[in-house]
C-alpha positions as CSV (number, residue, x, y, z in Angstrom):
1,M,-27.0,114.2,0.5
2,T,-30.2,115.3,1.9
3,T,-32.7,114.2,-1.2
4,H,-30.9,110.9,-1.1
5,T,-31.7,110.5,2.6
6,T,-34.8,112.1,2.2
7,R,-35.7,109.6,-0.7
8,R,-34.8,106.5,1.5
9,A,-36.6,107.6,4.4
10,L,-39.8,108.2,2.7
11,I,-39.6,105.1,0.9
12,G,-38.9,103.1,3.5
13,G,-41.5,104.8,6.0
14,A,-44.2,104.5,3.4
15,G,-43.2,100.9,2.3
16,L,-44.2,102.1,-1.4
17,V,-42.3,103.0,-4.7
18,A,-44.3,105.7,-5.1
19,G,-42.6,107.4,-2.4
20,S,-40.7,109.3,-4.9
21,L,-44.0,111.4,-5.5
22,A,-43.8,112.7,-2.2
23,I,-40.5,114.0,-2.6
24,T,-42.1,115.8,-5.5
25,S,-44.7,116.9,-3.4
26,Q,-42.4,118.2,-0.6
27,A,-40.2,119.9,-2.6
28,K,-42.8,122.4,-4.1
29,G,-43.5,123.0,-0.6
30,A,-46.9,121.2,-0.9
31,A,-48.8,121.2,2.7
32,L,-50.7,118.4,3.5
33,P,-54.6,119.0,4.8
34,P,-55.1,118.6,8.5
35,V,-56.3,115.4,9.6
36,D,-57.6,114.2,13.0
37,R,-54.7,112.5,14.8
38,A,-56.2,112.0,17.7
39,A,-59.6,110.3,15.8
40,W,-57.1,108.0,14.0
41,D,-55.6,107.2,17.5
42,R,-58.8,106.4,19.2
43,A,-60.2,104.2,16.4
44,F,-56.9,102.2,16.1
45,K,-57.1,101.4,19.7
46,A,-60.5,100.5,19.4
47,M,-59.7,98.1,16.4
48,L,-57.0,96.7,18.4
49,A,-59.3,96.0,21.3
50,A,-61.7,94.6,18.7
51,Q,-59.0,92.4,17.3
52,A,-57.6,91.1,21.0
53,N,-61.3,90.3,21.7
54,Y,-61.9,88.5,18.3
55,D,-58.8,86.6,18.9
56,T,-59.5,85.5,22.3
57,A,-63.2,84.4,21.1
58,E,-62.0,82.6,17.9
59,A,-59.4,80.5,19.9
60,W,-62.0,79.5,22.9
61,Y,-64.6,78.6,19.8
62,D,-62.0,76.8,18.3
63,R,-61.1,74.8,21.3
64,A,-64.8,73.8,22.1
65,D,-65.3,72.9,18.2
66,K,-62.2,70.7,18.4
67,S,-63.5,69.0,21.6
68,G,-67.1,68.7,20.4
69,T,-68.4,71.0,23.2
70,A,-69.3,73.8,21.0
71,T,-72.9,75.4,21.0
72,D,-74.9,77.7,18.8
73,A,-74.8,80.3,21.5
74,M,-71.0,80.0,21.8
75,Y,-70.9,80.2,17.7
76,A,-73.1,83.5,18.4
77,G,-70.5,85.1,20.7
78,Y,-67.7,84.3,18.5
79,D,-69.5,85.6,15.6
80,R,-70.6,89.0,17.6
81,H,-66.7,89.7,18.2
82,S,-65.9,88.9,14.6
83,E,-68.7,91.6,13.8
84,A,-67.4,94.0,16.1
85,H,-63.4,93.6,14.6
86,N,-65.1,94.0,11.4
87,A,-66.7,97.0,12.1
88,A,-63.8,98.8,13.9
89,T,-61.3,97.9,11.2
90,W,-63.5,99.8,8.6
91,A,-64.2,102.6,10.9
92,L,-60.6,102.9,11.5
93,F,-60.0,102.7,7.5
94,A,-62.6,105.2,6.9
95,I,-60.6,108.1,8.8
96,P,-57.7,109.6,6.7
97,A,-54.5,108.1,7.4
98,P,-52.6,110.8,9.3
99,D,-48.9,109.8,8.3
100,H,-47.2,107.3,6.3
101,A,-47.0,104.8,9.1
102,A,-51.2,104.9,9.0
103,L,-51.1,104.4,5.1
104,L,-48.7,101.7,5.6
105,W,-51.1,99.9,7.9
106,K,-53.8,100.4,5.4
107,T,-51.7,98.9,2.6
108,E,-50.7,96.0,4.7
109,Y,-54.3,95.2,5.6
110,L,-55.4,95.5,2.0
111,F,-52.4,93.8,0.4
112,G,-50.2,92.2,3.0
113,D,-50.3,88.8,5.1
114,D,-54.5,89.5,5.5
115,M,-54.6,88.4,1.9
116,G,-56.8,85.3,1.6
117,P,-55.1,82.2,0.7
118,Y,-56.4,82.8,-3.1
119,G,-54.7,86.0,-3.6
120,S,-57.7,88.3,-2.8
121,S,-57.6,91.2,-0.6
122,P,-60.1,91.5,2.3
123,S,-61.9,94.1,0.4
124,W,-62.0,95.5,-3.1
125,A,-65.0,97.9,-2.3
126,A,-65.1,100.9,-4.5
127,H,-65.6,102.8,-1.1
128,V,-62.8,101.5,0.4
129,M,-60.6,101.9,-2.4
130,D,-61.6,105.6,-2.7
131,W,-60.4,106.1,0.7
132,Y,-57.3,104.3,0.4
133,M,-56.5,106.4,-2.9
134,A,-57.5,109.6,-1.2
135,D,-54.6,108.8,1.5
136,Q,-52.4,108.2,-1.3
137,R,-52.6,111.4,-3.1
138,R,-52.9,113.6,0.0
139,L,-49.7,111.8,1.3
140,L,-48.0,110.8,-1.5
141,G,-48.4,114.1,-3.5
142,P,-49.9,114.3,-7.0
143,V,-48.5,112.7,-10.1
144,A,-46.2,114.9,-12.0
145,G,-47.5,115.0,-15.7
């Protein structure tokens, strides 16, 4: 059954129960607006590089802090990497998700393992949620009403 296979692929690929909305959109022949895949790929690569630098700086600073050799200058360097990672992540987030895998990355970032110890999202800022919901609507289709 083609519909069942499509539904399973969409729900599994998007990781969302709302995947059935995409089926409705596809069945009606709705076309997705074009997005800049190359811009997403560049920003994702930059975010991964910033994350690797941040992870390295964090491990380096933590070792120095535990051994009592950490300095203000070391912390400032670590903090710069943290800010660069944060900026790269939100720059990526601002780019429209080009596909379901990118939307899933955004979903995982907002609601997955990166959530804080008190169950809070890294950001509930209105503009971030606007970006996220625009991707949801574009990739999953309109709600049937």
